KENURO-9625 format. One line per 5 residues: for each residue z, x, y of N, C-alpha, C, O, CB. Coordinates in steps of 0.1 Angstrom, whole numbers, plus 5000, padded with zeros to 4 digits. Glycine has a CB too. Example, Ala and Ser with C-alpha at 12.3 -4.5 7.8 and 13.67 -1.06 7.14 Angstrom:
<rs>
5078:5132:4943:5078:5123:4955:5078:5132:4967:5085:5142:4967:5090:5113:4955; 5071:5128:4978:5071:5137:4989:5079:5129:5000:5080:5134:5011:5057:5141:4994
</rs>
This chain:
<rs>
7695:6436:0531:7695:6442:0545:7691:6431:0555:7681:6424:0554:7686:6454:0546; 7700:6430:0566:7697:6419:0576:7685:6422:0584:7683:6434:0588:7710:6418:0585; 7677:6412:0587:7665:6414:0595:7670:6414:0610:7677:6405:0615:7655:6403:0593; 7666:6425:0617:7670:6426:0631:7661:6418:0640:7649:6420:0639:7670:6441:0635; 7666:6410:0649:7658:6403:0658:7651:6413:0668:7657:6424:0670:7666:6393:0667
7640:6410:0673:7633:6418:0683:7631:6411:0696:7627:6399:0696:7619:6423:0677; 7634:6417:0707:7631:6412:0720:7620:6420:0727:7622:6433:0728:7644:6412:0729; 7610:6414:0731:7599:6420:0738:7601:6419:0753:7604:6408:0757:7585:6415:0733; 7599:6429:0760:7600:6429:0775:7587:6433:0781:7582:6444:0780:7611:6439:0779; 7580:6423:0787:7566:6425:0792:7565:6433:0805:7575:6435:0812:7560:6412:0794
7553:6438:0807:7550:6445:0819:7548:6436:0831:7548:6424:0830:7538:6454:0817; 7545:6442:0842:7543:6435:0855:7531:6425:0853:7520:6429:0848:7540:6445:0866; 7533:6413:0857:7522:6403:0857:7517:6400:0843:7506:6396:0841:7511:6406:0866; 7526:6402:0833:7523:6399:0819:7533:6389:0814:7545:6389:0818:7522:6412:0811; 7529:6381:0804:7538:6372:0797:7538:6374:0782:7534:6385:0778:7535:6358:0801
7541:6364:0775:7542:6366:0760:7529:6370:0754:7529:6376:0743:7547:6353:0754; 7518:6367:0760:7504:6370:0755:7502:6385:0754:7494:6390:0746:7493:6364:0763; 7510:6393:0761:7509:6408:0760:7513:6412:0746:7508:6423:0741:7519:6414:0770; 7521:6405:0739:7526:6408:0726:7521:6398:0715:7527:6397:0705:7541:6409:0726; 7510:6392:0718:7506:6381:0709:7504:6385:0695:7509:6379:0686:7492:6375:0714
7498:6397:0693:7495:6401:0679:7508:6405:0672:7511:6402:0660:7486:6413:0679; 7517:6412:0680:7530:6416:0674:7539:6404:0671:7545:6404:0660:7537:6426:0684; 7539:6395:0680:7547:6383:0677:7542:6375:0665:7550:6371:0656:7547:6373:0689; 7529:6374:0664:7523:6366:0653:7527:6372:0639:7530:6365:0630:7508:6366:0654; 7527:6385:0638:7530:6392:0626:7545:6393:0623:7549:6392:0612:7523:6405:0625
7552:6396:0633:7567:6399:0631:7575:6387:0629:7585:6387:0623:7572:6407:0643; 7571:6375:0635:7579:6363:0634:7580:6358:0619:7588:6349:0616:7574:6352:0643; 7572:6363:0610:7572:6359:0596:7585:6364:0590:7591:6358:0581:7560:6365:0589; 7590:6376:0594:7601:6383:0588:7614:6383:0597:7625:6385:0591:7598:6396:0584; 7613:6380:0610:7624:6382:0618:7623:6372:0630:7613:6366:0633:7625:6396:0623
7635:6371:0637:7635:6363:0649:7629:6371:0661:7632:6383:0662:7650:6359:0653; 7620:6365:0668:7612:6372:0678:7615:6364:0692:7614:6352:0693:7597:6372:0675; 7617:6372:0702:7620:6367:0716:7611:6375:0726:7609:6387:0724:7635:6367:0719; 7607:6368:0736:7600:6375:0747:7607:6372:0760:7609:6360:0764:7585:6370:0748; 7611:6382:0767:7619:6381:0779:7610:6375:0790:7598:6376:0790:7624:6394:0784
7616:6367:0799:7610:6361:0811:7614:6368:0823:7626:6368:0827:7613:6346:0811; 7604:6375:0830:7607:6383:0842:7601:6376:0854:7599:6383:0864:7602:6397:0840; 7599:6363:0854:7592:6356:0865:7602:6350:0875:7598:6344:0885:7583:6345:0859; 7615:6351:0872:7625:6344:0880:7634:6353:0888:7641:6348:0897:7633:6336:0871; 7633:6366:0886:7643:6375:0892:7636:6385:0902:7625:6388:0900:7651:6383:0882
7644:6389:0912:7639:6397:0923:7642:6412:0922:7637:6420:0930:7643:6392:0936; 7650:6416:0912:7654:6430:0910:7654:6433:0895:7655:6424:0887:7668:6433:0916; 7653:6446:0892:7653:6450:0878:7666:6448:0872:7667:6443:0860:7650:6465:0877; 7678:6450:0878:7691:6446:0872:7692:6431:0869:7697:6428:0859:7702:6450:0881; 7687:6423:0878:7687:6409:0875:7678:6405:0863:7682:6397:0855:7682:6400:0887
7667:6412:0861:7659:6409:0850:7666:6414:0837:7665:6407:0827:7645:6417:0851; 7673:6425:0838:7680:6430:0826:7692:6420:0822:7694:6417:0811:7686:6444:0829; 7699:6415:0832:7710:6405:0830:7704:6393:0823:7711:6387:0814:7717:6402:0843; 7693:6388:0828:7687:6376:0822:7683:6378:0808:7685:6370:0799:7675:6371:0831; 7677:6390:0805:7673:6393:0792:7685:6393:0783:7685:6387:0772:7666:6407:0791
7696:6399:0787:7708:6400:0779:7714:6386:0777:7720:6383:0766:7718:6409:0785; 7713:6377:0787:7719:6364:0786:7712:6355:0776:7718:6346:0770:7719:6357:0799; 7699:6358:0773:7692:6350:0764:7689:6356:0751:7683:6350:0742:7679:6346:0770; 7693:6369:0749:7690:6376:0737:7700:6374:0726:7712:6370:0729:7688:6392:0740; 7697:6377:0713:7707:6377:0703:7718:6388:0706:7716:6396:0715:7701:6380:0689
7729:6387:0698:7740:6396:0701:7736:6411:0699:7739:6419:0708:7752:6393:0691; 7729:6414:0688:7723:6427:0687:7708:6426:0683:7704:6416:0677:7730:6435:0675; 7700:6435:0688:7686:6433:0687:7679:6446:0689:7684:6456:0694:7681:6423:0698; 7666:6446:0685:7657:6457:0687:7649:6454:0700:7645:6442:0701:7647:6460:0675; 7649:6463:0710:7642:6460:0723:7630:6468:0724:7630:6481:0722:7652:6464:0734
7619:6462:0727:7606:6468:0729:7601:6464:0743:7598:6453:0745:7595:6464:0718; 7600:6474:0752:7595:6472:0765:7583:6480:0769:7582:6492:0766:7607:6475:0775; 7573:6473:0775:7561:6480:0779:7560:6480:0794:7562:6470:0801:7549:6472:0773; 7558:6492:0799:7556:6494:0814:7569:6489:0821:7579:6495:0820:7544:6487:0819; 7568:6479:0830:7579:6473:0836:7590:6469:0826:7602:6471:0829:7576:6461:0845
7586:6465:0815:7595:6461:0804:7604:6473:0800:7615:6471:0797:7588:6455:0793; 7597:6485:0799:7605:6497:0796:7615:6500:0807:7626:6505:0804:7595:6508:0794; 7611:6498:0819:7620:6501:0831:7632:6492:0830:7643:6496:0832:7612:6499:0844; 7629:6479:0826:7641:6470:0825:7649:6474:0813:7661:6473:0813:7635:6455:0822; 7643:6479:0802:7650:6484:0791:7661:6495:0794:7672:6495:0789:7641:6489:0780
7657:6504:0803:7667:6514:0808:7679:6507:0814:7690:6512:0812:7660:6524:0818; 7677:6497:0822:7688:6490:0828:7696:6483:0818:7708:6482:0819:7682:6480:0838; 7690:6477:0807:7697:6470:0797:7706:6481:0790:7718:6478:0787:7687:6464:0786; 7701:6493:0787:7709:6503:0781:7721:6507:0790:7732:6509:0785:7701:6516:0779; 7719:6507:0803:7730:6510:0812:7741:6499:0812:7753:6502:0812:7725:6512:0827
7737:6487:0811:7746:6476:0811:7753:6473:0798:7765:6472:0797:7739:6463:0815; 7745:6473:0787:7751:6469:0774:7745:6477:0762:7738:6471:0754:7749:6454:0771; 7747:6490:0762:7741:6498:0751:7745:6494:0737:7737:6496:0728:7744:6513:0753; 7756:6488:0736:7761:6485:0722:7753:6473:0716:7754:6471:0704:7776:6481:0723; 7746:6466:0724:7738:6455:0719:7724:6459:0715:7717:6451:0708:7737:6444:0730
7720:6471:0718:7706:6475:0715:7707:6484:0702:7711:6495:0703:7699:6483:0726; 7702:6478:0691:7703:6486:0678:7691:6495:0676:7692:6504:0668:7703:6476:0667; 7680:6493:0684:7668:6501:0683:7660:6498:0695:7661:6488:0702:7660:6498:0670; 7651:6508:0698:7644:6508:0711:7630:6513:0709:7628:6523:0702:7652:6515:0722; 7621:6506:0716:7607:6512:0717:7603:6512:0732:7604:6501:0739:7597:6503:0709
7600:6523:0737:7595:6525:0751:7580:6527:0751:7576:6538:0747:7603:6536:0758; 7573:6517:0755:7558:6517:0754:7552:6519:0768:7555:6511:0777:7553:6504:0748; 7544:6529:0770:7536:6530:0782:7544:6528:0795:7541:6520:0803:7524:6520:0782; 7555:6536:0796:7564:6534:0807:7568:6547:0813:7563:6558:0809:7577:6526:0802; 7578:6547:0822:7582:6559:0829:7597:6557:0832:7602:6546:0835:7574:6560:0842
7604:6569:0832:7618:6568:0836:7620:6570:0851:7631:6569:0856:7626:6579:0828; 7610:6574:0858:7611:6577:0872:7610:6566:0882:7604:6555:0879:7600:6587:0876; 7616:6567:0893:7615:6557:0904:7601:6558:0910:7594:6568:0908:7626:6559:0914; 7598:6548:0918:7585:6549:0925:7585:6560:0935:7595:6563:0942:7583:6536:0933; 7574:6567:0936:7572:6577:0947:7569:6570:0960:7565:6558:0959:7560:6587:0943
7570:6576:0971:7567:6570:0984:7552:6565:0984:7549:6555:0990:7569:6580:0996; 7543:6573:0979:7529:6569:0978:7527:6557:0970:7519:6548:0974:7521:6581:0973; 7534:6556:0959:7532:6544:0950:7538:6532:0957:7532:6521:0956:7539:6546:0937; 7549:6533:0964:7555:6522:0971:7545:6517:0982:7544:6506:0985:7568:6526:0977; 7539:6527:0989:7529:6523:0999:7518:6516:0994:7513:6506:1000:7525:6536:1007
7513:6520:0982:7502:6512:0975:7506:6498:0972:7499:6489:0974:7498:6520:0963; 7519:6497:0967:7524:6484:0964:7524:6475:0976:7521:6463:0976:7538:6485:0957; 7529:6480:0987:7529:6472:1000:7515:6467:1004:7514:6456:1008:7535:6480:1011; 7505:6476:1002:7492:6472:1005:7487:6461:0996:7481:6451:1001:7482:6484:1004; 7490:6462:0983:7486:6452:0974:7494:6439:0977:7488:6428:0976:7489:6456:0960
7506:6439:0980:7514:6427:0984:7507:6420:0995:7505:6408:0995:7528:6431:0987; 7503:6428:1005:7496:6422:1017:7484:6415:1013:7481:6404:1018:7493:6433:1027; 7476:6421:1004:7463:6414:1000:7466:6402:0992:7458:6392:0993:7454:6424:0993; 7475:6403:0983:7479:6391:0974:7483:6380:0983:7480:6368:0980:7489:6395:0964; 7491:6382:0993:7495:6372:1002:7484:6365:1010:7485:6354:1015:7506:6377:1012
7473:6373:1011:7461:6367:1018:7452:6360:1008:7441:6356:1011:7453:6379:1024; 7457:6358:0996:7449:6350:0986:7440:6359:0977:7431:6353:0971:7441:6340:0993; 7443:6372:0976:7434:6381:0969:7440:6386:0955:7438:6397:0951:7430:6393:0977; 7448:6377:0949:7454:6381:0936:7444:6385:0926:7445:6396:0920:7462:6369:0931; 7433:6378:0924:7423:6381:0914:7417:6395:0917:7414:6403:0908:7413:6370:0913
7414:6397:0930:7408:6410:0934:7417:6421:0931:7412:6432:0925:7404:6410:0949; 7429:6420:0934:7439:6431:0932:7441:6433:0917:7441:6445:0912:7453:6428:0938; 7442:6423:0909:7444:6424:0895:7432:6429:0888:7433:6439:0880:7448:6411:0889; 7420:6423:0891:7408:6426:0883:7401:6439:0888:7395:6446:0880:7399:6415:0883; 7402:6442:0901:7394:6453:0906:7403:6466:0908:7398:6477:0908:7388:6450:0919
7416:6464:0910:7425:6476:0913:7434:6479:0902:7436:6491:0898:7433:6473:0925; 7440:6469:0895:7450:6472:0886:7445:6473:0871:7444:6484:0866:7461:6461:0887; 7442:6461:0865:7441:6461:0851:7429:6469:0846:7431:6476:0836:7439:6447:0847; 7417:6469:0851:7407:6477:0846:7410:6492:0846:7407:6500:0837:7394:6475:0853; 7418:6496:0856:7422:6510:0857:7433:6513:0846:7436:6525:0843:7427:6514:0870
7439:6503:0841:7449:6505:0830:7443:6507:0817:7450:6513:0808:7458:6493:0830; 7431:6504:0815:7425:6503:0801:7418:6517:0798:7412:6524:0807:7415:6492:0800; 7418:6520:0785:7410:6531:0780:7395:6528:0782:7391:6517:0782:7413:6535:0766; 7387:6538:0782:7373:6537:0784:7366:6527:0775:7358:6519:0779:7366:6550:0783; 7369:6527:0762:7362:6517:0753:7366:6503:0756:7358:6494:0751:7366:6520:0739
7376:6500:0764:7381:6486:0766:7378:6481:0780:7380:6470:0783:7395:6485:0764; 7372:6490:0789:7370:6486:0803:7360:6475:0805:7360:6468:0814:7366:6498:0811; 7351:6473:0795:7341:6463:0796:7343:6452:0785:7333:6445:0782:7327:6469:0794; 7355:6452:0780:7358:6441:0770:7361:6429:0778:7373:6427:0782:7370:6446:0761; 7352:6420:0779:7354:6408:0788:7365:6399:0783:7372:6393:0791:7341:6400:0789
7366:6397:0770:7376:6389:0764:7390:6394:0767:7399:6387:0771:7375:6388:0749; 7391:6408:0767:7404:6414:0770:7407:6412:0785:7418:6409:0789:7404:6429:0766; 7397:6415:0793:7399:6413:0808:7403:6399:0811:7411:6397:0820:7386:6417:0815; 7396:6389:0805:7400:6375:0808:7414:6372:0804:7421:6365:0811:7390:6366:0800; 7418:6378:0792:7432:6375:0788:7442:6381:0797:7453:6376:0800:7434:6381:0774
7439:6393:0803:7448:6400:0812:7449:6392:0825:7460:6390:0830:7442:6414:0815; 7438:6387:0830:7438:6379:0843:7445:6366:0840:7452:6361:0849:7424:6377:0848; 7443:6360:0829:7449:6347:0826:7465:6348:0827:7471:6339:0832:7445:6342:0812; 7470:6359:0822:7485:6361:0824:7489:6362:0838:7498:6355:0843:7489:6374:0816; 7481:6370:0846:7485:6371:0860:7483:6358:0868:7491:6355:0876:7476:6382:0867
7473:6350:0864:7470:6337:0871:7482:6328:0868:7486:6320:0877:7457:6332:0867; 7487:6328:0855:7498:6319:0852:7510:6322:0860:7518:6313:0864:7501:6319:0837; 7513:6335:0862:7525:6339:0869:7523:6337:0884:7533:6332:0891:7528:6353:0866; 7512:6340:0890:7509:6337:0904:7513:6347:0914:7520:6357:0911:7515:6324:0907; 7509:6345:0926:7511:6355:0937:7525:6357:0940:7529:6369:0943:7504:6351:0949
7534:6347:0940:7548:6349:0944:7555:6359:0934:7563:6367:0938:7555:6336:0945; 7551:6357:0921:7557:6366:0911:7552:6380:0913:7559:6390:0911:7554:6361:0897; 7539:6382:0917:7534:6395:0919:7542:6402:0930:7546:6413:0929:7519:6394:0924; 7545:6395:0941:7552:6400:0952:7566:6404:0947:7571:6415:0950:7553:6390:0964; 7573:6395:0940:7586:6396:0936:7587:6409:0926:7596:6417:0928:7591:6384:0928
7578:6410:0917:7579:6421:0907:7575:6434:0914:7581:6444:0910:7570:6418:0895; 7566:6434:0923:7562:6446:0930:7575:6451:0938:7577:6463:0938:7551:6444:0940; 7582:6443:0945:7594:6447:0952:7605:6451:0943:7612:6461:0946:7599:6435:0961; 7606:6445:0931:7616:6449:0922:7613:6463:0917:7623:6471:0916:7616:6440:0910; 7601:6466:0914:7597:6480:0910:7599:6490:0921:7603:6501:0918:7583:6480:0904
7596:6486:0933:7598:6495:0944:7613:6499:0946:7616:6511:0950:7593:6489:0957; 7621:6490:0943:7636:6492:0945:7643:6497:0933:7656:6498:0933:7642:6480:0950; 7636:6500:0922:7643:6504:0910:7650:6518:0910:7646:6526:0919:7634:6503:0898; 7660:6519:0902:7666:6532:0901:7658:6542:0893:7649:6538:0884:7680:6531:0894; 7660:6555:0895:7654:6565:0886:7663:6565:0873:7675:6565:0874:7654:6579:0893
7656:6566:0862:7664:6565:0849:7664:6578:0841:7667:6578:0829:7658:6554:0841; 7661:6589:0847:7660:6601:0840:7674:6605:0834:7675:6610:0823:7655:6613:0848; 7685:6602:0842:7698:6605:0837:7702:6596:0825:7711:6599:0817:7709:6604:0848; 7696:6585:0824:7699:6575:0813:7694:6580:0800:7699:6575:0789:7693:6561:0817; 7684:6588:0800:7677:6592:0787:7688:6598:0777:7687:6595:0765:7667:6603:0790
7696:6606:0782:7706:6613:0773:7717:6603:0768:7724:6606:0758:7713:6624:0781; 7717:6591:0774:7727:6581:0770:7722:6572:0759:7729:6565:0753:7731:6572:0782; 7709:6573:0755:7703:6565:0745:7706:6571:0731:7701:6582:0728:7688:6563:0747; 7713:6564:0723:7718:6569:0710:7711:6562:0699:7712:6566:0687:7733:6568:0709; 7705:6550:0701:7699:6543:0690:7685:6548:0686:7679:6556:0694:7698:6528:0694
7680:6545:0674:7667:6549:0670:7657:6545:0681:7656:6533:0684:7663:6544:0656; 7649:6554:0685:7640:6552:0696:7625:6557:0694:7623:6568:0690:7645:6558:0709; 7616:6548:0696:7602:6551:0695:7596:6552:0709:7599:6543:0717:7594:6540:0687; 7589:6563:0712:7583:6564:0725:7568:6564:0722:7563:6573:0715:7587:6577:0733; 7561:6555:0728:7547:6554:0725:7538:6554:0738:7541:6547:0748:7544:6540:0718
7528:6563:0737:7519:6565:0749:7504:6562:0745:7501:6563:0733:7520:6579:0755; 7496:6558:0754:7482:6558:0752:7476:6571:0757:7479:6576:0768:7476:6545:0760; 7467:6576:0749:7461:6589:0753:7453:6588:0766:7453:6598:0773:7451:6593:0742; 7448:6577:0769:7440:6575:0782:7448:6566:0792:7442:6560:0800:7427:6568:0779; 7461:6566:0791:7469:6559:0801:7470:6567:0814:7478:6577:0814:7483:6555:0795
7464:6563:0824:7464:6570:0837:7476:6565:0845:7480:6572:0855:7452:6568:0845; 7482:6554:0842:7494:6549:0849:7507:6555:0845:7514:6560:0854:7495:6533:0847; 7509:6556:0832:7520:6563:0826:7515:6573:0816:7515:6570:0804:7531:6553:0820; 7510:6584:0820:7503:6593:0811:7512:6599:0800:7525:6599:0802:7497:6604:0818; 7507:6605:0790:7515:6610:0779:7525:6620:0783:7536:6621:0777:7505:6617:0769
7523:6628:0793:7533:6638:0797:7546:6631:0801:7557:6637:0800:7528:6646:0809; 7546:6619:0807:7558:6612:0810:7566:6609:0797:7578:6609:0797:7555:6599:0818; 7558:6605:0787:7565:6602:0774:7570:6614:0767:7580:6613:0760:7554:6595:0765; 7564:6625:0770:7570:6638:0764:7583:6641:0771:7592:6646:0764:7560:6649:0766; 7584:6638:0784:7597:6640:0791:7608:6631:0785:7619:6635:0782:7596:6637:0806
7604:6618:0782:7614:6609:0776:7617:6614:0762:7629:6613:0758:7608:6595:0775; 7607:6618:0754:7610:6623:0741:7620:6635:0741:7629:6636:0732:7597:6627:0734; 7618:6644:0750:7627:6655:0751:7641:6651:0755:7651:6658:0752:7621:6666:0761; 7642:6641:0763:7655:6636:0768:7663:6627:0759:7675:6626:0761:7653:6629:0781; 7656:6621:0750:7663:6611:0740:7664:6618:0727:7654:6619:0720:7655:6598:0739
7676:6622:0723:7678:6630:0711:7674:6621:0699:7677:6610:0697:7692:6634:0709; 7666:6627:0690:7661:6621:0678:7650:6611:0679:7647:6604:0669:7673:6614:0672; 7645:6610:0691:7634:6600:0693:7621:6604:0686:7619:6616:0683:7632:6597:0708; 7612:6594:0684:7599:6597:0678:7589:6594:0689:7590:6585:0697:7596:6588:0666; 7579:6603:0690:7568:6602:0700:7555:6600:0693:7551:6607:0683:7567:6615:0709
7548:6590:0697:7534:6587:0692:7525:6585:0704:7528:6578:0714:7534:6574:0683; 7513:6591:0703:7503:6590:0713:7490:6584:0706:7485:6590:0697:7499:6604:0720; 7486:6572:0711:7475:6565:0704:7462:6569:0710:7460:6569:0723:7477:6550:0705; 7452:6573:0702:7439:6577:0708:7431:6564:0712:7434:6553:0707:7431:6584:0697; 7422:6566:0722:7414:6556:0727:7422:6544:0731:7418:6532:0729:7404:6551:0716
7433:6547:0738:7442:6536:0742:7447:6539:0756:7450:6551:0759:7454:6535:0733; 7448:6529:0765:7453:6531:0778:7467:6526:0780:7476:6528:0772:7444:6524:0788; 7469:6518:0791:7483:6514:0795:7488:6502:0787:7500:6500:0786:7483:6511:0809; 7478:6493:0783:7482:6481:0776:7481:6482:0761:7473:6475:0755:7474:6469:0781; 7489:6491:0755:7487:6494:0741:7488:6482:0732:7481:6482:0722:7498:6505:0737
7497:6473:0735:7499:6462:0725:7486:6453:0724:7485:6446:0714:7511:6453:0730; 7478:6453:0735:7465:6446:0734:7453:6454:0731:7444:6450:0724:7463:6439:0748; 7454:6467:0734:7443:6476:0731:7443:6482:0717:7432:6483:0711:7443:6488:0741; 7455:6484:0712:7456:6489:0698:7467:6481:0691:7477:6487:0687:7460:6505:0699; 7465:6468:0689:7476:6460:0685:7481:6463:0671:7493:6462:0668:7471:6445:0685
7472:6466:0661:7476:6469:0648:7484:6482:0647:7494:6482:0640:7464:6470:0638; 7480:6492:0654:7487:6504:0654:7501:6503:0660:7511:6508:0654:7480:6515:0661; 7502:6495:0671:7515:6493:0677:7524:6485:0668:7536:6488:0666:7513:6486:0690; 7519:6475:0661:7527:6467:0652:7532:6475:0641:7544:6474:0637:7519:6455:0647; 7524:6483:0635:7528:6492:0624:7539:6501:0628:7549:6503:0621:7516:6500:0619
7538:6507:0640:7548:6517:0645:7561:6510:0648:7572:6515:0645:7543:6524:0657; 7560:6498:0654:7572:6490:0657:7579:6486:0644:7592:6487:0643:7569:6478:0665; 7572:6481:0634:7578:6478:0621:7586:6490:0615:7597:6488:0610:7567:6473:0611; 7580:6501:0616:7586:6513:0610:7599:6517:0617:7609:6520:0611:7576:6525:0611; 7598:6515:0631:7610:6519:0639:7622:6508:0636:7633:6512:0636:7607:6519:0653
7618:6496:0635:7628:6485:0633:7634:6487:0619:7647:6486:0618:7621:6471:0634; 7626:6491:0609:7632:6493:0596:7642:6505:0596:7652:6504:0590:7621:6496:0586; 7639:6515:0604:7649:6526:0606:7662:6521:0612:7673:6525:0608:7643:6537:0614; 7661:6513:0622:7672:6507:0629:7680:6499:0619:7693:6499:0619:7668:6499:0641; 7674:6491:0611:7680:6482:0601:7688:6491:0591:7699:6487:0587:7670:6473:0594
7682:6502:0587:7688:6511:0577:7701:6517:0583:7711:6518:0576:7679:6522:0572; 7700:6520:0595:7712:6526:0602:7723:6516:0603:7735:6519:0602:7708:6532:0616; 7719:6503:0607:7729:6493:0608:7736:6490:0594:7748:6488:0594:7723:6480:0613; 7728:6491:0584:7733:6488:0570:7743:6499:0565:7752:6496:0557:7722:6487:0560; 7742:6511:0570:7751:6522:0566:7762:6525:0576:7770:6533:0573:7743:6534:0563
7762:6518:0587:7772:6521:0597:7785:6512:0595:7795:6514:0602:7767:6518:0611
</rs>
């Protein structure tokens, strides 16, 4: 049975370190790629870049913004996605209130307050209670944001503000799909994942306890195990098709 390559799609202000544990374990058995979302100003442009650099067919795992990009990939080239994992994400467009919050954050980041916005407003609120005081985890989160920098923050914020609603896309997803939520994810709570599960026929839903928005870093072993299981299902389907 052919090993299916996996493409990881990171969340806002995150890079390959978001998937460090998964990449380390999965690259032993398969080709592993991490999409770069630091160069594009819209979600469709991010999806096109991902497709331009990805293998011909692949398993796609997107977290948060990466899941939002995954919906766009499905709209553009569904035949290339042999399996899908939607982690801590949402099919909905930004609400007016969320867009207003983003504009406020953009303003502060442009005034040199990237660390304040990331460390005091965004990332700690993303984490489950057991992880909010994990200094090593907080340092790793900020290091990703610092590497990407304020211009990428502005760019990605505006891309998310302008994204399409993807609820109609759910019914178009035909490949094996894992939907994964953190029990304590206040950004994309489990009920959003239940909506996706209901909309994607045959999908699997998993809710991780003591886990917030950054599941790949907060519950790395559990996420890796679930991804392995879903990829194996996709590989079996490819072998019999």
